[in-house]
C-alpha angles and dihedrals in degrees: 000000000000091000091051091050091050092051092051095049116121098181140034122254116253113246104172110119128192120223089221128017137180124209113205113194135171100225142013107275095028091099091051093049086044130041101341096120091050090048090051092049092051093045091050088053092053106274122135115228134190130189127216119193112194094200134025093229092245093156094055102109137093096221112082090206092062113127103242093205092053092045092049090053091050092049093048089053090049091050093050090052092049092048090054089055091053094043104241116167090232146324131243124201116202096191097223116165110279110237092012106063112155126205093227134140092265093060092040091055091050090052093045088052090054092047096047093045096049097031100207127190090216138025122205117201145143119298100251094198094065109098098152121026115237091234093048136282138078124273111239114257091235091055092054094043096047091047092054092042090052092049091049090049092050094047124061104340103060093048096042109092090200094056112098095355092193088070092055091047089054091055101266102127124195115281133198115223107203103200141022121205112200113203129206091029124171090215109036121186100176130058129188122202105233099167091121095051103032093103089057088058090054092047091050092049091055088063089071093077095157091060102045107095092170107023091168089066096046100089096048092047093049094045091053090049093046092049091051091053092046095050098081090061097036094251127139089231132011146171118228124212143169104233124211114191110200099170121025120225113267111255117243110258119247113273093241094056 
């Protein structure tokens, strides 16, 4: 089976790894449905990861009489449990309005604060250009908005020392994020082999009990999806991204210098 997968590969697996990375997601569980297996792989290899959830998912219920404050607390607890499974250093909740996130200066400043405080080499976030998924369905408005807000925070705001000067005065100096990994893309160009950490993704997803309407179908659905994203690189399971390189790696100096 492994030989057959290798023969059918059309791309090469992505091996670059950041020392520090920040995942910026719209809702609790987005990171687990998104790049969790890649995050786990990088963390196992020595990277330090942090997760930022822009909302607490307090609109994520079928009953209109649900108390949104109570639901938000439940979903934050679920996300903390899932993050512990993956191995993130910690999780931040920005408490933006679920279903009504706005890419405004207030959110941008919050995200720039997170970036400058944690100082990641890479940021992973939603692909903001996906309105309709290639396989069918509409991308949630919060996903699109948070993706664009994260990109705007990375470039140019986080690296511009004159942007949000109060942050600089409080000790949060400008920081250059080198790469952006956009997850759930329609046109991926980068694939990570996550065969070794795919089970962690499943275990983390199971922490989101309030959101799993059909938990018995979860594993099959995710394994099919993971196999589809691993196929281009001949891996049993993969994560697909659209990669934006802002700053190239510095070339190694000549040995005689």
